[in-house]
Steps between C-alpha positions, in 0.01 A plus 500: 500500500638843403556777751201692366278191523624431852424857607159478344429170676617641834271800454204267429569290810553807718175645371314172569647480851417860577146454373460186709622671818270802450182316407197599708383331821683191621220246499593135471386496137710809419808350667463171316467690170811704574698188584385325185618793287840503668547123475401513133764766443758300691435176313507679168876550533673241283832555676433682830865573583550675168205723590612538860374856553146421385498175702621687812223758451234228473627307801520822702136576408396153621697556815332833569156340470596227747661747738192725483709813555587612849372183667815318390775761521609406852455128436721523192779674689484240778499200265792641297701566814432170667464255217675641196308430174350169616129468580365429844380140478331348804591135504616246762871499561571866397447666831835677494490591133159674498394656827135599532392863485563705808255740652676805350455380140217612276191278505351349186209731407173357371550667161857371471373152582245521217771620262727210591220251446420655162868486398528134592171415333598665169825300479765745620712222652517302178603808308771644725674179624637405153614862462683481833674177393607660176630812678698293750671317217583811299867539581608515135786757484379610157161601634395859431330520844708636787500257799329755715205514263455119513537508878224758525271269303592206720437707810155612382395146402624361832315770688186432297525128584568589860176698522303214341665248735374683807171321436538128555251429225745634239815330629417170330472670161843657547649164591333321206633762260854394601598829663665359810821376342558836330420696815734289712780535246441875480510537880813285537674692224425829677621365834824379342542832324462696825772286659723514191487880485591538868161598637488259795775665712334840466163353608652327804675826596165685483362267770687727745301802387325698772200548271247219561360542148838431352553199727163361402556552128848347517381199698224444242759505225730261683209273564427474129869462406544216752202295389625177342832653401788329683768742380307805619425336836865419564605850401246672723617296799866549420452877488385498863124552456394260776579722806312788340202278413491365857486861624203561269324194639479689832339806337160608633410619149315201355599583141867485599496173687278346230752580228788381722343167583420456130864547405610256767242248380630513144860479616457185708282320248680178392828616652610331822820708538309829473237367739768433761656842436163669552452321830852581613430868422230497767189486281315231692346703784387799292341260250316327784389844621355569154245222560321761710541783247186697404601435138359162385753487214787525748341233715469269200859552390622448857306174536639372170853583610456327834383191318818512295719560805339201672674267257820579689488254788652724766248776430181296526501524879642856510209632290250355745697618801502856370122518487398412146232238573230721654487759218518225236201327657316832513572546131325172419166674554586815299269605216794508255526160333869527416574603857328188634681290241845629601426464872404134446813453290723637778327294769536189285874551476529571874294187575787279387650538849356287785495778759355744253223251423384496860544876531288579195217282633530652849477849349172418331616429146310176439147621433597801279709266283204263484280787386740563212498133404122524459529798265444456128829667406770261380809682632342561839397136526843371407695721741255415781526128414881516517487681836255248646721216375789649696290547815383139485859376554469538876342263752374781720330673207291195415301557816409851376414375150251263666364732768436790256321283244765566239529136392144476375525843335808387309315188379212715378722745307468517122849572378536677167836366377661158524812608692277637775300179509825303527617723787173453688519123454852500644382708796220253580739206468744670736222561755386139471851369564525711819172370647660258747650468847522817705321714239203264477477469875496880537229544238282232662551671838391830350195339343386348827537834673317697231126536480229521240600601151872536588515137605323386185732701279804331654340164434428605139867597452620167644276313259620720210858394569414131510586277205516124455874519572516766771475510798575138593214259571589508870495881502166498322353273771624743769388808312159393374385240752677541832506883485149497348570713194235304314247584772588870472438493123175305535378740767564790262319315224191415699452826690227707328665819628839433341589776248454394140863518400610299802233236442620463139859476616408235757327294229801527272736418786315184600501396135873556485552291815286225347706505183828497693405196706345307212135528602396623157604194303218401261251239601591165339295427191646153441383211712717350765679178403272195549521365851551124542157443655315680221361320197469686170297284261525742210252706299356196319337383821324827581125420500573159349294183565813292464579352844274759658387401852316814609258737332427860592176668406573859392213719374302182440767336289728208590872561537711184509801479730752267665535472877874427491577836339264691730627339822863563403452877461283605793427413861137597440457237230686243716260559783210494261584154368674338800304645787147466625336746267200414291709554184718198593265246344296729279512428130404858407612798703317831440714815470272795572574870429795435269472557128595226257792699346641566849478140605655379175794740547538373858516137386741589220739650756472184712564269207774703329667692782414837336227687319450828320292717732256722306485845662123494505502174696798568728295599805275196475797269457666662801193423705505136380871463570444620856195278552682188383851600624653491156827688550621490141173636366496770771845614406405525135184694587696740722743568219221553245308742721822688592574550131170682460518737797390859442427794733132418459516132602792471738291545816253231390790269405652546846171416667476194275853394602414538866172310462657205323833488687717608206804663663699543179212688339455713813868592493478585133204732570697678773799548269271628228364762735853605597609528139186688385446744786445801273249322276300368796486841670400675171239236399132599514402492867865463603677711763801487730274419791325226306834354397617503864186313610540241223865446595398447864325179390806394302766593755517158675568328168765759416674456836495123467636496145788739570591335830506158337731602217733719710543228765546231238776700326677566830484132601628390160790748516591385850487135397717568196754689710506220753555238229781708349667537836468129570648420160799721562 
C-alpha cells in the first residue's frame, strides 16, 4: 500500500473510531453496534502490522468503550503498576500473581459492566488475541514499525483483555482463544528485561524510601518481578531486600504490609533456600501477626505463607507456639472463600505434627473444618479434608471426632473431586484403626456418662467406625453387647421423641452393625442337603397311585401319598400315622381350609426336597409349613416373602413371621425397616413416631439377631486363636 493510500486508510479508520466514540446515548444496543463497527474495521486489515496506526486507533477505541471513561482511569494505572501488561485472571493457584482489587481501587460501574459484556458477546476476544500473538512475534529487524509502537499495541490489547477478564464469565473465552501462552511469555520477557537493564537494584534501593506511596509501588513491582522468575527472586534476595520487607510487614498501613507479604510469598514459592532465609530474617512473627490484620488480603497471604513454612519440620511447632492457631481457626468462618481456603491449608500443614494435632482440636478447630468439608466448593473441601486427615492421626483426637458427631458427618459428605474422596476414605480408615484399647475404653466410658442425644450420637459414631474387619470380634462383643451400645441405638430408634436425623442415623448404624457381624447374609434359597432320615421319592410319585398307602381329600378331590415320605420329613406326620390319632387307620384323611395348589406344592417339597414358591401362595404355604413342622418349606417361604418386601407390606410380613414362628423372615423384616427408614417415614400415613412404634414391636428380634451373630463371631475368633496357640 502506498503512503497516500495508507494515510487515506488511517483517516478512514480514525473517522470511524471518532464517530463510534461520539455516537449518541450509550444503550446496550448502541454499544453493541459501535463494537461491531470497530471489529469489522479491525478484521478488514489484511496485514494488521503493516497498518499499525489504524489498528492501534481501532483497538484504542475498543478499549475506551470497555473502560467507559473515567471509571477505569485509576484501575488502569493500578493494573499497569502492579501487573505489567498481563490481564488479571482469577484462577486457582495464581494467588500471588493476581491479587484481588483493594478497597482504594475503582469499582466496576454498571455501565462498564454492560460494555464489557457487549464486547465479549460481539467477539472482541477472538479478534484481538490473534493480533496480540502476531504483535508478540514481530521482532523482524526489517519491520517499518518502531518497537515502541508495537509495544503500545500489545499494552492496549493486554489491558483490554485484562478488563474483560475481571468478569469470570469472560475468562474461559480468553483461555480458549489461546491467549495465556502469549501473555505469560510477554510477562516473563518484561521481567527478564527489567533485570537485564539493571532495574531491580534501583527498585530494592527504593524500599528504603520514607514515602509510603513509593514503598508500596516498589513492593508491588518486586512482587510481579518475583513471580515464577527464579533469577529475579535470587537477585532481589541477594540485594538485601528481605530486612526491608520484614520491616514493612510490621507496618500499620494495611496497603504496605499487604504488598510486603505478597513479595515474600512470591519469593519463597518453590524455593527452600529463600524460605529459610526469610525465616532467618525474622519474618515469622510479623507474618503470624498479619493473621489478625484488618486487611483480608494480608490475612490470606499470611495464612498461605504459614502453610508453606510448616513444611520445614522445626517450624511446625514454632508457628503454633507463637499464636497462629487461634486466628487461623477464626478465619475458617470468614465470609471470604479464599481466606477460609488458605486457613484450612495452613492448619492442614500444621496438623502433620502430633502435638499440633491435639492443640488444634483443643482450640476448637474440628467443627469449623467439618463445616468447610460440607461446603460445595472443591478447593475448600479438599483443604479441609487434608486437615481432618492430619488431625485423625492422634489417639486423643478420636474421642473428639466421636463426641462431636464428626464421624457421621464425614460419612454423609458428598465430595466433589476424587482426591478429596480418597482423602476422606483414608481419614475414616485411620479412625477405624485407632478404635481399640485405651481409646475405645475412654469412648465407651464417655458414652455411659452422657445422656440423651449425646449418648446416642456416640453410639452412632462407634457403629459408623465398625467394619467386618475392625474392631476385633472380641472388641465388638465388649462394645455392642457388654457396654450395651446396641441397646443405646435401639432406644434411640424406638423413642417417638428422638429427633428425625438421630433416628435415621440410629437406623443406619444398626444396619451397619448387622452388616459388620454378618447378620444381613441373604436367606438361603437352596434346600439343605438331604438328611439321612428323610426320604425323597421324586417328582414322579407326587399324587401318584403307584405304591400309595394314604389318600388326602383336598377340596373334594383325592390326593395320593406315601406314608414313608411323610413320616420321614415331619414329626406331625409321624405322630399322625404312628400315634393314637384317628388318621392312623383312616384310608382317606380330609385336609380342610387348604387349597389344592397349596397342598400340591407342599407335597412336592416333601417328595423332592424343594419347590418353587409362588409369591401369591407364599403366605398360605408358610402357614402349612408351620402347621406340619416342615422346616425346608418354611425356609423357602421365608425367603420368597422376604424377596417381596415393600414399605407397604413389611409390617404385615413381620406379623405373619411372628404368628407362624418364622424367625428368619422376622429378622429380614427388621433389617428392611432399618435399610428403608426414609421411605417408611415418608410413606402415606408414615411418621417418625409411627416408625418408632413399629420398631418397638421388632426390637426383641433385632436384639436377638445381633447378639447371636456378634457372640458367635467372638467365640469363633477365640476358638481359632486358641487352636493357633495350641498348634504353635
